[in-house]
N, C-alpha and C positions, 0 to 999 in steps of 0.2 A: 634571737634578740631578747626573748623574754627573760633571760638570765640577768639582764640589766636591772630588773625590778622583780621583787617577790610578788607574784600574782595573788597569793593568798592574802598578803597585807593589803593589796589594792582592793580585793573583793571585800575584805572586812571594812575598809574605809568607805567603800561604795555603799555597803549595807548600812553602816552607821550614819553616814552623812546624807544619804538619799539624794534629795534635790540639791544639796550643797556640794556634792562631789565635783561637778563641773567647775565650780568656783575654786575649789582646792587645786584642781589641775591647772587652771588658768594662773593662779597665784604662784604655784610651784614653778611653772615654766617661766613666767615673767620675772619673778624675784630671783630665781636661779640664774637666768641669763644675765641679770644685772650683777649678780655676785661673780659669775664667771668673767664678765667684762672687767670687774674691779680686780679680780685675781690676775688677769692678763696685764692690767695696768701696774699692779704691784710688782709683777715680775719685770716688766719693762723699766720701772723706776727703781728696782731693787729696794722695795719698801717692805721689810719683813713684818712690820706691825699691821699694815693693810692686808698683807697676805694672810696673816694669822686670823684677823678679824673676819674677813670674808670667807675663808675656808671653814672657820668654826661655824659660822651661820649656815653655810650650805651643807655642812656635815649633819647638822641637826635636822634640817628639813628633809634631807635625803634619807636619813634613817627613818624618820616618821612615815615617809611614803613607801618605804620598802626598797630603796635603791642602795643596797648595802655596799656594792663595789664602788659606787660613786662616793659614798660616805667614807669608805676606807681611804680612797685617794685624797679626799679632803683632810682626813686625819693626818696623813703624811705631810701635806702642805702646812697644816696647822702647826705640826711639830717643828717643821723647818722655820716657819715664821717665829715661833717661840724661841728657837735656838739662834735666831739671827743668822741662819746659814741657808742661803738660797742656791748653793752651787749645783744641786741636783734637781732643782725645782722645774726647770724647763721641760724635762722629760715627763714629769708627773703632771704638769699642767697640760701638756699635749694629750696625755691619756685621759685626763679629767674632761677636756673638751669633747673627746669622742664618747666617753661614758655618759656625759650629761646629755648629749644629743640622742644616744640610744635610749636612755631612761625616759626622756621626754616623749620619744616616739611611742614607746610601750605604754606610757601613762595616757597619752592622747588617744591611742588606738583602743585602749581597754574600756 
């Protein structure tokens, strides 16, 4: 499961932030879940702009915390939203949900 997050990046953040690291984890999990929920809503409503916006935001925070696979999935959704084409989004959103859960578990346990 550790492949969901680059542990070297987490270790660097933990060292850099020291006592602030738990707050980073808490914010990533809470904000990320809110973005995932909005991505699901965007898919349900077939709203490419909302999909683009939320995927873009989650992509940035995922990259910052070392969750590269999650960020890559977000990038795919971001591109779909930008292109106004959500035809393949359902499969990627399902993978994103799984990857987000895995990344959160690694980050919380680390």
